[in-house]
TIPANU-944619 format. One record per residue: residue in one letter; z, y, x of N, C-alpha, C in turn. Coordinates in nm, 2 decimals. Layout:
// residues N
R rest    npz    npy    npx   capz   capy   capx    cpz    cpy    cpx
R    a      Z      Y      X      Z      Y      X      Z      Y      X
...
This chain:
// residues 281
R rest    npz    npy    npx   capz   capy   capx    cpz    cpy    cpx
R    m   0.01  -0.08   0.07   0.00  -0.07   0.03  -0.04   0.16   0.10
R    r  -0.11   0.22   0.04  -0.07   0.34   0.08  -0.05   0.49   0.02
R    e   0.08   0.54   0.05   0.18   0.64  -0.04   0.12   0.73   0.02
R    t   0.06   0.84  -0.10   0.04   1.00  -0.01   0.14   1.10  -0.14
R    i   0.18   1.15  -0.11   0.22   1.34  -0.18   0.16   1.40  -0.19
R    e   0.06   1.46  -0.30   0.03   1.56  -0.36   0.13   1.71  -0.42
R    f   0.10   1.78  -0.30   0.15   2.00  -0.35   0.08   2.10  -0.40
R    r   0.07   2.13  -0.46   0.04   2.26  -0.50   0.09   2.38  -0.47
R    i   0.09   2.48  -0.39   0.12   2.58  -0.30   0.07   2.69  -0.29
R    d   0.21   2.79  -0.36   0.10   2.96  -0.34   0.04   2.98  -0.28
R    e  -0.07   3.05  -0.25  -0.21   3.01  -0.09  -0.06   3.12  -0.02
R    a   0.03   3.29  -0.03   0.05   3.40   0.01   0.14   3.30   0.12
R    l   0.22   3.21  -0.03   0.40   3.11   0.11   0.32   3.04   0.15
R    a   0.21   2.93   0.17   0.10   2.84   0.23   0.06   2.94   0.38
R    r   0.02   3.06   0.35  -0.06   3.12   0.45   0.11   3.18   0.57
R    k   0.21   3.20   0.54   0.32   3.15   0.57   0.39   3.14   0.66
R    f   0.43   3.00   0.53   0.54   2.86   0.58   0.47   2.74   0.68
R    l   0.31   2.74   0.65   0.29   2.60   0.70   0.18   2.63   0.76
R    e   0.18   2.55   0.90   0.01   2.50   1.00  -0.11   2.57   0.93
R    p  -0.16   2.67   0.99  -0.31   2.68   0.96  -0.38   2.59   0.97
R    g  -0.49   2.55   0.87  -0.58   2.41   0.79  -0.51   2.32   0.74
R    l  -0.41   2.36   0.76  -0.28   2.30   0.60  -0.37   2.28   0.49
R    g  -0.39   2.18   0.41  -0.40   2.21   0.29  -0.60   2.30   0.25
R    v  -0.60   2.23   0.22  -0.72   2.34   0.09  -0.74   2.41  -0.02
R    p  -0.74   2.54   0.00  -0.72   2.69  -0.11  -0.84   2.56  -0.19
R    l  -0.76   2.61  -0.37  -0.82   2.56  -0.49  -0.87   2.66  -0.54
R    s  -0.85   2.84  -0.50  -0.85   2.96  -0.56  -0.78   3.03  -0.40
R    d  -0.79   3.18  -0.51  -0.76   3.30  -0.41  -0.58   3.28  -0.40
R    t  -0.47   3.19  -0.47  -0.43   3.20  -0.52  -0.29   3.04  -0.52
R    l  -0.43   3.00  -0.56  -0.34   2.83  -0.46  -0.38   2.71  -0.36
R    r  -0.28   2.64  -0.31  -0.37   2.54  -0.20  -0.28   2.42  -0.20
R    r  -0.35   2.33  -0.23  -0.38   2.20  -0.24  -0.35   2.11  -0.06
R    v  -0.25   2.03  -0.12  -0.14   1.99   0.07  -0.16   1.81   0.03
R    v  -0.22   1.75   0.10  -0.21   1.65   0.05  -0.21   1.47   0.17
R    l  -0.05   1.47   0.24  -0.03   1.43   0.34   0.02   1.26   0.28
R    p   0.02   1.18   0.37   0.05   1.02   0.37   0.27   1.07   0.33
R    l   0.30   0.98   0.32   0.47   1.06   0.29   0.55   1.03   0.38
R    a   0.51   0.88   0.46   0.61   0.93   0.57   0.54   1.03   0.74
R    d   0.48   1.15   0.63   0.47   1.24   0.75   0.53   1.35   0.81
R    a   0.56   1.37   0.92   0.68   1.45   0.88   0.67   1.62   0.86
R    q   0.54   1.63   0.81   0.53   1.76   0.78   0.60   1.75   0.58
R    v   0.61   1.66   0.55   0.58   1.61   0.40   0.81   1.67   0.39
R    q   0.94   1.63   0.50   1.01   1.62   0.53   1.05   1.75   0.54
R    r   0.95   1.91   0.61   0.94   2.02   0.59   0.87   2.11   0.44
R    i   0.82   2.04   0.44   0.77   2.13   0.30   0.87   2.14   0.19
R    g   1.01   1.99   0.17   1.12   1.94   0.14   1.20   2.03   0.22
R    e   1.26   2.11   0.30   1.30   2.19   0.35   1.28   2.28   0.36
R    i   1.16   2.37   0.28   1.12   2.47   0.27   1.18   2.48   0.11
R    q   1.10   2.36   0.10   1.18   2.36  -0.11   1.25   2.45  -0.10
R    r   1.38   2.33  -0.05   1.51   2.30  -0.08   1.58   2.52  -0.07
R    k   1.54   2.55   0.01   1.60   2.72   0.05   1.53   2.77  -0.03
R    h   1.39   2.79  -0.08   1.39   2.90  -0.17   1.44   2.81  -0.34
R    r   1.49   2.71  -0.32   1.58   2.65  -0.52   1.70   2.73  -0.45
R    a   1.71   2.75  -0.36   1.83   2.84  -0.37   1.87   2.92  -0.43
R    r   1.82   3.02  -0.36   1.76   3.12  -0.41   1.70   3.11  -0.59
R    g   1.67   3.02  -0.63   1.61   3.02  -0.76   1.48   3.14  -0.75
R    e   1.45   3.02  -0.65   1.25   2.99  -0.70   1.19   2.91  -0.61
R    f   1.07   2.89  -0.62   0.99   2.75  -0.55   0.87   2.79  -0.42
R    f   0.89   2.69  -0.36   0.76   2.64  -0.25   0.67   2.62  -0.28
R    f   0.71   2.50  -0.38   0.56   2.46  -0.45   0.60   2.39  -0.54
R    i   0.49   2.42  -0.64   0.52   2.41  -0.78   0.45   2.29  -0.89
R    y   0.40   2.20  -0.78   0.39   2.11  -0.85   0.36   2.01  -0.72
R    s   0.45   1.86  -0.75   0.36   1.77  -0.68   0.35   1.64  -0.77
R    e   0.26   1.48  -0.64   0.32   1.44  -0.70   0.25   1.32  -0.56
R    i   0.34   1.19  -0.66   0.30   1.03  -0.55   0.18   0.99  -0.58
R    h   0.12   0.94  -0.50   0.04   0.90  -0.52   0.00   0.73  -0.43
R    r  -0.06   0.64  -0.49  -0.04   0.47  -0.41  -0.16   0.44  -0.42
R    a  -0.24   0.40  -0.35  -0.31   0.30  -0.34  -0.29   0.18  -0.26
R    y  -0.37   0.08  -0.36  -0.41  -0.08  -0.31  -0.49  -0.09  -0.30
R    s  -0.41  -0.22  -0.14  -0.56  -0.33  -0.16  -0.56  -0.42  -0.25
R    e  -0.70  -0.49  -0.24  -0.74  -0.57  -0.38  -0.62  -0.73  -0.35
R    s  -0.57  -0.74  -0.29  -0.49  -0.83  -0.23  -0.36  -0.79  -0.33
R    e  -0.35  -0.68  -0.29  -0.19  -0.59  -0.36  -0.21  -0.65  -0.45
R    l  -0.29  -0.62  -0.62  -0.30  -0.58  -0.73  -0.31  -0.75  -0.75
R    r  -0.40  -0.86  -0.69  -0.40  -0.97  -0.77  -0.32  -1.01  -0.76
R    a  -0.16  -0.99  -0.62   0.00  -1.07  -0.65   0.06  -1.00  -0.74
R    a   0.04  -0.95  -0.82   0.11  -0.86  -0.89   0.21  -0.90  -0.99
R    a   0.28  -0.92  -1.04   0.31  -1.05  -1.11   0.33  -0.93  -1.29
R    l   0.33  -0.78  -1.23   0.27  -0.69  -1.34   0.20  -0.55  -1.25
R    l   0.16  -0.51  -1.36   0.08  -0.32  -1.33   0.06  -0.23  -1.43
R    e   0.16  -0.14  -1.35   0.16  -0.01  -1.49   0.01   0.05  -1.50
R    l  -0.06   0.09  -1.59  -0.18   0.15  -1.59  -0.11   0.28  -1.61
R    v  -0.20   0.37  -1.52  -0.11   0.47  -1.48  -0.29   0.62  -1.58
R    p  -0.26   0.66  -1.70  -0.33   0.78  -1.72  -0.39   0.87  -1.59
R    r  -0.49   0.90  -1.64  -0.61   1.02  -1.52  -0.60   1.13  -1.64
R    a  -0.66   1.05  -1.76  -0.77   1.14  -1.79  -0.69   1.21  -1.93
R    r  -0.60   1.31  -1.93  -0.50   1.44  -1.99  -0.60   1.52  -2.04
R    f  -0.62   1.52  -2.22  -0.65   1.68  -2.34  -0.55   1.69  -2.39
R    e  -0.52   1.80  -2.43  -0.56   1.86  -2.53  -0.61   1.92  -2.58
R    p  -0.62   1.95  -2.77  -0.51   1.89  -2.81  -0.39   1.81  -2.85
R    s  -0.32   1.84  -2.92  -0.19   1.68  -2.92  -0.25   1.64  -3.07
R    g  -0.19   1.55  -3.08  -0.26   1.51  -3.25  -0.18   1.61  -3.35
R    s  -0.01   1.65  -3.33   0.05   1.70  -3.45  -0.01   1.86  -3.44
R    m  -0.07   1.87  -3.34  -0.14   1.97  -3.35  -0.31   1.99  -3.41
R    c  -0.36   1.82  -3.45  -0.43   1.84  -3.51  -0.40   1.76  -3.64
R    g  -0.31   1.76  -3.66  -0.32   1.71  -3.81  -0.19   1.58  -3.87
R    t  -0.19   1.49  -3.69  -0.10   1.36  -3.69   0.06   1.47  -3.74
R    t   0.13   1.35  -3.86   0.30   1.40  -3.88   0.29   1.29  -3.85
R    y   0.49   1.38  -3.76   0.54   1.25  -3.80   0.68   1.33  -3.79
R    d   0.79   1.22  -3.84   0.92   1.21  -3.87   0.95   1.23  -3.74
R    e   1.02   1.33  -3.75   1.16   1.38  -3.65   1.31   1.34  -3.66
R    s   1.37   1.33  -3.75   1.52   1.33  -3.80   1.54   1.23  -3.78
R    a   1.51   1.14  -3.70   1.56   1.05  -3.58   1.60   1.03  -3.46
R    a   1.46   1.21  -3.48   1.49   1.18  -3.30   1.64   1.25  -3.19
R    c   1.65   1.21  -3.13   1.79   1.23  -3.01   1.76   1.33  -2.99
R    k   1.94   1.44  -2.99   1.91   1.56  -3.01   1.95   1.54  -2.91
R    h   2.01   1.49  -2.79   1.96   1.51  -2.67   1.83   1.57  -2.59
R    c   1.77   1.44  -2.63   1.62   1.45  -2.51   1.57   1.41  -2.68
R    g   1.50   1.38  -2.70   1.39   1.43  -2.86   1.29   1.33  -2.86
R    a   1.39   1.26  -2.76   1.32   1.05  -2.83   1.34   0.99  -2.99
R    g   1.23   0.87  -3.02   1.24   0.86  -3.14   1.23   0.89  -3.27
R    g   1.11   1.00  -3.23   0.99   1.07  -3.36   0.93   0.96  -3.38
R    h   0.88   0.94  -3.51   0.79   0.87  -3.56   0.70   0.88  -3.63
R    q   0.59   0.82  -3.62   0.51   0.83  -3.63   0.44   0.83  -3.82
R    l   0.40   0.92  -3.90   0.34   0.88  -4.00   0.22   0.82  -4.06
R    s   0.16   0.92  -4.01  -0.02   0.89  -4.01  -0.11   0.87  -3.90
R    e  -0.20   0.80  -3.94  -0.27   0.84  -3.86  -0.30   0.94  -3.75
R    l  -0.35   0.90  -3.69  -0.35   0.98  -3.52  -0.49   1.14  -3.55
R    r  -0.48   1.17  -3.54  -0.54   1.33  -3.59  -0.60   1.37  -3.44
R    l  -0.81   1.39  -3.43  -0.77   1.46  -3.32  -0.93   1.53  -3.27
R    d  -0.99   1.61  -3.22  -1.03   1.66  -3.21  -1.07   1.57  -3.06
R    t  -1.17   1.48  -3.14  -1.24   1.38  -3.03  -1.32   1.43  -2.92
R    r  -1.41   1.55  -3.02  -1.50   1.63  -2.88  -1.39   1.70  -2.83
R    r  -1.25   1.70  -2.77  -1.20   1.68  -2.62  -1.14   1.58  -2.51
R    i  -1.22   1.48  -2.59  -1.16   1.34  -2.51  -1.21   1.33  -2.39
R    p  -1.21   1.32  -2.25  -1.31   1.36  -2.13  -1.39   1.27  -2.17
R    k  -1.55   1.25  -2.16  -1.64   1.20  -2.18  -1.70   1.16  -2.05
R    g  -1.67   0.95  -2.11  -1.71   0.90  -2.00  -1.61   0.82  -2.00
R    k  -1.47   0.85  -2.03  -1.32   0.74  -2.01  -1.36   0.65  -2.10
R    d  -1.21   0.52  -2.06  -1.23   0.47  -2.19  -1.03   0.41  -2.20
R    i  -0.97   0.51  -2.11  -0.86   0.55  -2.20  -0.79   0.69  -2.12
R    s  -0.78   0.75  -2.22  -0.71   0.86  -2.22  -0.59   0.96  -2.29
R    q  -0.54   1.05  -2.28  -0.42   1.06  -2.35  -0.37   1.19  -2.36
R    t  -0.29   1.24  -2.46  -0.25   1.37  -2.48  -0.14   1.41  -2.43
R    i  -0.18   1.57  -2.45  -0.04   1.61  -2.34   0.09   1.54  -2.45
R    a   0.12   1.48  -2.49   0.25   1.44  -2.67   0.21   1.27  -2.57
R    g   0.08   1.23  -2.55   0.14   1.09  -2.49   0.08   0.96  -2.56
R    e  -0.01   1.12  -2.67  -0.07   1.00  -2.74  -0.16   0.88  -2.68
R    m  -0.19   0.73  -2.65  -0.30   0.72  -2.58  -0.40   0.67  -2.72
R    v  -0.53   0.64  -2.66  -0.65   0.61  -2.70  -0.75   0.56  -2.63
R    i  -0.86   0.47  -2.70  -0.89   0.42  -2.54  -1.02   0.37  -2.66
R    s  -1.13   0.34  -2.55  -1.33   0.38  -2.63  -1.33   0.24  -2.71
R    s  -1.40   0.25  -2.80  -1.48   0.11  -2.91  -1.50  -0.01  -2.80
R    r  -1.58   0.04  -2.67  -1.64  -0.08  -2.61  -1.46  -0.16  -2.50
R    l  -1.39  -0.10  -2.50  -1.29  -0.11  -2.45  -1.22  -0.22  -2.54
R    v  -1.19  -0.15  -2.69  -1.10  -0.32  -2.76  -1.15  -0.38  -2.85
R    n  -1.32  -0.40  -2.76  -1.47  -0.49  -2.84  -1.38  -0.57  -2.73
R    a  -1.42  -0.52  -2.57  -1.38  -0.58  -2.45  -1.25  -0.67  -2.51
R    l  -1.13  -0.63  -2.54  -0.99  -0.69  -2.53  -0.98  -0.84  -2.64
R    s  -1.03  -0.75  -2.72  -1.07  -0.90  -2.87  -1.16  -0.97  -2.83
R    a  -1.23  -0.99  -2.74  -1.36  -1.05  -2.70  -1.25  -1.19  -2.63
R    h  -1.14  -1.14  -2.48  -1.13  -1.24  -2.42  -0.92  -1.26  -2.51
R    g  -0.91  -1.23  -2.62  -0.83  -1.27  -2.71  -0.68  -1.17  -2.60
R    i  -0.72  -1.00  -2.58  -0.56  -0.95  -2.54  -0.42  -0.96  -2.60
R    q  -0.36  -0.96  -2.60  -0.24  -0.96  -2.70  -0.13  -0.87  -2.64
R    g   0.00  -0.83  -2.81   0.06  -0.74  -2.70   0.07  -0.59  -2.78
R    a  -0.04  -0.55  -2.84  -0.05  -0.42  -2.90  -0.20  -0.40  -2.98
R    d  -0.14  -0.31  -3.08  -0.27  -0.31  -3.22  -0.37  -0.20  -3.13
R    y  -0.47  -0.17  -3.23  -0.62  -0.01  -3.15  -0.59   0.00  -3.30
R    r  -0.53   0.05  -3.38  -0.52   0.19  -3.51  -0.64   0.24  -3.49
R    p  -0.73   0.32  -3.63  -0.80   0.41  -3.58  -0.73   0.57  -3.57
R    v  -0.85   0.66  -3.53  -0.86   0.79  -3.50  -0.92   0.81  -3.53
R    m  -0.89   0.94  -3.64  -0.97   1.07  -3.70  -0.97   1.17  -3.65
R    h  -1.15   1.24  -3.65  -1.14   1.30  -3.57  -1.12   1.42  -3.68
R    c  -1.09   1.52  -3.62  -1.04   1.64  -3.78  -1.14   1.70  -3.73
R    g  -1.27   1.77  -3.83  -1.40   1.85  -3.80  -1.33   1.97  -3.92
R    r  -1.43   1.99  -3.97  -1.44   2.11  -4.04  -1.42   2.03  -4.17
R    k  -1.50   1.93  -4.18  -1.43   1.87  -4.31  -1.34   1.80  -4.37
R    g  -1.32   1.83  -4.32  -1.09   1.73  -4.29  -1.14   1.60  -4.22
R    p  -1.08   1.53  -4.17  -1.08   1.35  -4.07  -1.14   1.30  -4.13
R    e  -1.20   1.25  -4.03  -1.34   1.19  -4.05  -1.32   1.07  -3.95
R    p  -1.35   0.94  -4.04  -1.33   0.83  -3.91  -1.41   0.87  -3.76
R    s  -1.41   0.80  -3.60  -1.44   0.79  -3.48  -1.40   0.69  -3.44
R    e  -1.55   0.64  -3.33  -1.52   0.54  -3.29  -1.41   0.51  -3.20
R    w  -1.31   0.60  -3.22  -1.15   0.57  -3.07  -1.09   0.48  -3.15
R    r  -0.96   0.50  -3.11  -0.85   0.38  -3.15  -0.73   0.45  -3.07
R    q  -0.64   0.41  -3.16  -0.52   0.46  -3.09  -0.44   0.28  -2.98
R    l  -0.44   0.36  -2.89  -0.30   0.23  -2.81  -0.22   0.21  -2.85
R    i  -0.15   0.12  -2.94   0.01   0.12  -3.02   0.10  -0.04  -2.88
R    v   0.12  -0.06  -2.85   0.23  -0.15  -2.74   0.32  -0.23  -2.86
R    t   0.26  -0.33  -2.87   0.38  -0.40  -3.04   0.43  -0.45  -2.92
R    s   0.47  -0.52  -2.79   0.53  -0.61  -2.74   0.70  -0.59  -2.71
R    k   0.78  -0.67  -2.71   0.90  -0.64  -2.70   0.90  -0.57  -2.50
R    a   0.97  -0.44  -2.55   0.97  -0.36  -2.44   1.08  -0.43  -2.28
R    l   1.04  -0.38  -2.20   1.06  -0.48  -2.04   1.20  -0.36  -2.08
R    e   1.25  -0.41  -1.96   1.40  -0.34  -1.97   1.40  -0.26  -1.80
R    v   1.43  -0.14  -1.80   1.34  -0.07  -1.69   1.51  -0.07  -1.52
R    s   1.45  -0.08  -1.47   1.62  -0.19  -1.36   1.62  -0.03  -1.30
R    p   1.78  -0.04  -1.24   1.82   0.07  -1.17   1.78   0.09  -1.06
R    q   1.65   0.00  -0.98   1.56  -0.02  -0.91   1.49   0.13  -0.91
R    t   1.51   0.11  -1.02   1.31   0.22  -1.03   1.40   0.37  -0.97
R    r   1.36   0.47  -0.94   1.34   0.60  -0.88   1.36   0.75  -0.99
R    a   1.41   0.78  -1.00   1.33   0.86  -1.12   1.37   1.05  -1.06
R    g   1.31   1.14  -1.07   1.37   1.30  -1.06   1.25   1.35  -1.13
R    i   1.37   1.53  -1.04   1.22   1.61  -1.07   1.11   1.59  -0.97
R    n   1.15   1.62  -0.85   1.02   1.55  -0.76   1.15   1.49  -0.64
R    l   1.04   1.47  -0.53   1.01   1.35  -0.40   1.20   1.48  -0.36
R    f   1.26   1.54  -0.37   1.35   1.66  -0.29   1.43   1.68  -0.42
R    d   1.39   1.63  -0.51   1.55   1.74  -0.62   1.56   1.57  -0.73
R    l   1.65   1.44  -0.70   1.74   1.36  -0.80   1.76   1.35  -0.89
R    d   1.77   1.47  -0.96   1.83   1.57  -1.08   2.00   1.50  -1.06
R    e   2.03   1.50  -0.98   2.22   1.46  -0.97   2.27   1.62  -1.07
R    p   2.26   1.69  -1.17   2.34   1.71  -1.27   2.29   1.61  -1.35
R    g   2.19   1.61  -1.36   2.14   1.48  -1.49   2.09   1.58  -1.66
R    t   1.98   1.68  -1.58   1.95   1.78  -1.64   1.81   1.68  -1.76
R    y   1.67   1.62  -1.67   1.63   1.48  -1.77   1.72   1.36  -1.76
R    r   1.83   1.33  -1.79   1.88   1.21  -1.83   1.91   1.22  -1.95
R    c   1.91   1.15  -2.08   1.98   1.16  -2.22   2.12   1.05  -2.14
R    p   2.20   1.13  -2.24   2.34   0.99  -2.22   2.32   0.96  -2.29
R    k   2.24   0.91  -2.43   2.26   0.80  -2.47   2.16   0.72  -2.39
R    g   2.09   0.74  -2.28   2.05   0.63  -2.25   1.87   0.63  -2.24
R    h   1.83   0.66  -2.33   1.72   0.70  -2.37   1.61   0.70  -2.24
R    l   1.67   0.82  -2.16   1.58   0.94  -2.07   1.64   0.82  -1.98
R    v   1.47   0.73  -1.83   1.52   0.78  -1.72   1.54   0.87  -1.61
R    g   1.46   0.98  -1.67   1.42   1.08  -1.57   1.30   1.20  -1.64
R    l   1.29   1.27  -1.54   1.18   1.37  -1.56   1.01   1.24  -1.50
R    n   1.07   1.24  -1.40   0.92   1.17  -1.33   0.96   1.09  -1.29
R    p   0.94   0.93  -1.26   0.92   0.77  -1.19   0.86   0.89  -1.02
R    l   0.91   0.78  -0.97   0.92   0.83  -0.78   0.89   0.72  -0.72
R    s   0.92   0.63  -0.78   0.91   0.47  -0.73   0.84   0.40  -0.78
R    e   0.80   0.30  -0.76   0.69   0.18  -0.81   0.83   0.12  -0.93
R    l   0.76   0.12  -1.07   0.87   0.04  -1.18   0.95  -0.10  -1.12
R    y   1.03  -0.11  -1.15   1.11  -0.26  -1.10   1.15  -0.28  -1.30
R    l   1.16  -0.39  -1.26   1.17  -0.43  -1.43   1.25  -0.49  -1.48
R    s   1.39  -0.56  -1.53   1.40  -0.71  -1.59   1.36  -0.83  -1.58
R    q   1.31  -0.92  -1.49   1.26  -1.05  -1.51   1.33  -1.11  -1.70
R    r   1.41  -1.05  -1.73   1.45  -1.18  -1.82   1.43  -1.12  -1.96
R    s   1.43  -0.96  -1.98   1.33  -0.92  -2.02   1.18  -0.96  -2.10
R    a   1.08  -1.03  -1.96   0.97  -1.03  -1.95   0.92  -1.16  -2.04
R    e   0.81  -1.16  -2.20   0.79  -1.24  -2.25   0.64  -1.26  -2.21
R    p   0.58  -1.39  -2.24   0.44  -1.36  -2.22   0.37  -1.29  -2.27
R    g   0.22  -1.21  -2.28   0.19  -1.11  -2.35   0.02  -1.05  -2.25
R    d   0.01  -0.90  -2.26  -0.10  -0.87  -2.23  -0.03  -0.70  -2.20
R    w   0.04  -0.71  -2.30  -0.01  -0.52  -2.30   0.22  -0.48  -2.30
R    f   0.28  -0.42  -2.20   0.40  -0.40  -2.23   0.48  -0.24  -2.20
R    r   0.54  -0.21  -2.26   0.60  -0.06  -2.22   0.73  -0.14  -2.16
R    t   0.80   0.03  -2.11   0.94  -0.01  -2.13   1.03   0.07  -2.20
R    d   1.16  -0.01  -2.15   1.28   0.04  -2.29   1.29   0.17  -2.25
R    k   1.27   0.26  -2.17   1.33   0.35  -2.13   1.29   0.47  -2.07
R    l   1.26   0.57  -2.12   1.18   0.72  -2.12   1.14   0.73  -2.08
R    f   1.01   0.88  -1.97   1.03   1.00  -1.87   0.95   1.07  -1.93
R    g   1.02   1.20  -1.87   0.95   1.29  -1.88   1.06   1.41  -2.04
R    v   1.00   1.49  -2.08   1.08   1.57  -2.14   1.01   1.66  -2.29
R    r   1.10   1.71  -2.36   1.07   1.77  -2.47   1.03   1.89  -2.50
R    r   0.94   1.90  -2.48   0.85   2.07  -2.49   0.75   2.14  -2.52
R    g   0.73   2.15  -2.58   0.70   2.23  -2.67   0.57   2.08  -2.74
R    e   0.46   2.08  -2.73   0.40   1.95  -2.74   0.47   1.75  -2.64
R    l   0.52   1.85  -2.51   0.60   1.73  -2.47   0.65   1.70  -2.48
R    r   0.60   1.55  -2.51   0.71   1.43  -2.54   0.76   1.35  -2.40
R    p   0.89   1.30  -2.48   0.92   1.17  -2.32   0.80   1.06  -2.38
R    e   0.79   0.99  -2.27   0.70   0.91  -2.30   0.72   0.75  -2.20
R    p   0.72   0.59  -2.25   0.75   0.51  -2.20   0.66   0.47  -2.12
R    r   0.67   0.38  -1.96   0.54   0.35  -1.93   0.50   0.29  -1.97
R    v   0.34   0.21  -1.97   0.28   0.10  -2.02   0.23  -0.01  -1.88
R    l   0.25  -0.11  -1.96   0.18  -0.22  -1.80   0.13  -0.29  -1.85
R    i   0.09  -0.38  -1.78  -0.08  -0.47  -1.84  -0.12  -0.62  -1.70
R    s  -0.12  -0.68  -1.81  -0.11  -0.82  -1.69  -0.21  -0.86  -1.63
R    q  -0.19  -0.94  -1.51  -0.34  -0.98  -1.47  -0.46  -1.01  -1.56
R    k  -0.47  -1.07  -1.56  -0.57  -1.15  -1.75  -0.65  -0.99  -1.80
R    l  -0.50  -0.86  -1.84  -0.60  -0.77  -1.89  -0.68  -0.69  -1.75
R    r  -0.63  -0.67  -1.62  -0.65  -0.60  -1.58  -0.81  -0.67  -1.45
R    q  -0.80  -0.80  -1.55  -0.93  -0.85  -1.50  -1.06  -0.81  -1.57
R    v  -1.01  -0.80  -1.71  -1.08  -0.76  -1.79  -1.10  -0.60  -1.81
R    l  -1.05  -0.52  -1.75  -1.07  -0.40  -1.70  -1.15  -0.33  -1.60
R    v  -1.16  -0.42  -1.50  -1.24  -0.42  -1.46  -1.42  -0.54  -1.42
R    d  -1.39  -0.63  -1.45  -1.50  -0.70  -1.52  -1.58  -0.56  -1.59
R    l  -1.53  -0.49  -1.69  -1.62  -0.39  -1.78  -1.64  -0.25  -1.70
R    k  -1.56  -0.20  -1.57  -1.57  -0.16  -1.52  -1.57  -0.01  -1.61
R    a  -1.45  -0.04  -1.63  -1.35   0.05  -1.71  -1.33   0.15  -1.67
R    k  -1.29   0.32  -1.70  -1.25   0.45  -1.68  -1.15   0.50  -1.73
R    g  -1.08   0.56  -1.66  -0.99   0.71  -1.75  -0.81   0.67  -1.69
R    f  -0.77   0.55  -1.57  -0.69   0.49  -1.52  -0.69   0.52  -1.38
R    a  -0.53   0.50  -1.28  -0.55   0.37  -1.19  -0.40   0.29  -1.22
R    l  -0.38   0.23  -1.18  -0.29   0.09  -1.14  -0.21   0.13  -1.03
R    e  -0.08   0.11  -1.03   0.06   0.11  -0.93   0.12  -0.05  -0.97
R    v   0.14  -0.13  -0.89   0.20  -0.27  -0.84   0.36  -0.21  -0.92
R    a   0.40  -0.32  -1.02   0.55  -0.30  -1.11   0.59  -0.47  -1.05
R    h   0.74  -0.48  -1.08   0.77  -0.56  -1.00   0.90  -0.61  -1.09
R    l   0.92  -0.73  -1.16   0.98  -0.82  -1.18   1.07  -0.85  -1.13
R    v   1.21  -0.85  -1.16   1.36  -0.82  -1.05   1.47  -0.92  -1.14
R    l   1.55  -0.95  -1.01   1.63  -1.04  -1.16   1.83  -0.96  -1.19
């Protein structure tokens, strides 16, 4: 496995604190820096971030860890996390999808229940992708992927109709909403989560006192209790990651079997990445 970390840093601050030539400007005001996770520059950026945070400021405004695996590593995995890379808006609720939030947790916002079919402006779904996700976590898959999943007997999920929210009202679309129906997998304490690599959220700002929410972002590969695993192809975690803010909602992580991975490979499906997940005692 090869791990890298991506930072987005204000261009003026990057010029002031970073070595010349480190990173690539995305605009006049923003720089993208990608480094191997073990690079000494990563810890230096972390120290600069801590000093800025102590003053109530930020050095980097975004960071994300990326993992790349060999084919043999992917094939050897007990399970794989499916990480959507194609995100879009508006969300379902902004297009008329109805939710019941009466039972949602007052601490973290988890527990809302979708009442209606998913309504979206399907024109906004990224073109050429088989798996996409709204900013609210609603996941949609293409009809060609649904056909392949059905043909191979993939189990553990429903593929529900997605209605296009057009000028004439809701209309059927070729898209389907992915709803994982299998028993949730228990997230092991070995899974690390926090705000970012340098802030593990010790005060627990993004952790739910009732146990619904692990943290804002996963910082490690997923570790899951082996005793909670059952046969199937689609899975989800019992704990959520993220935050309830505006249209954003805490989300479970989605996992797949090796059988499902092969279907995606054969179909050359797009719109996601795969990360190794671990079953532990």
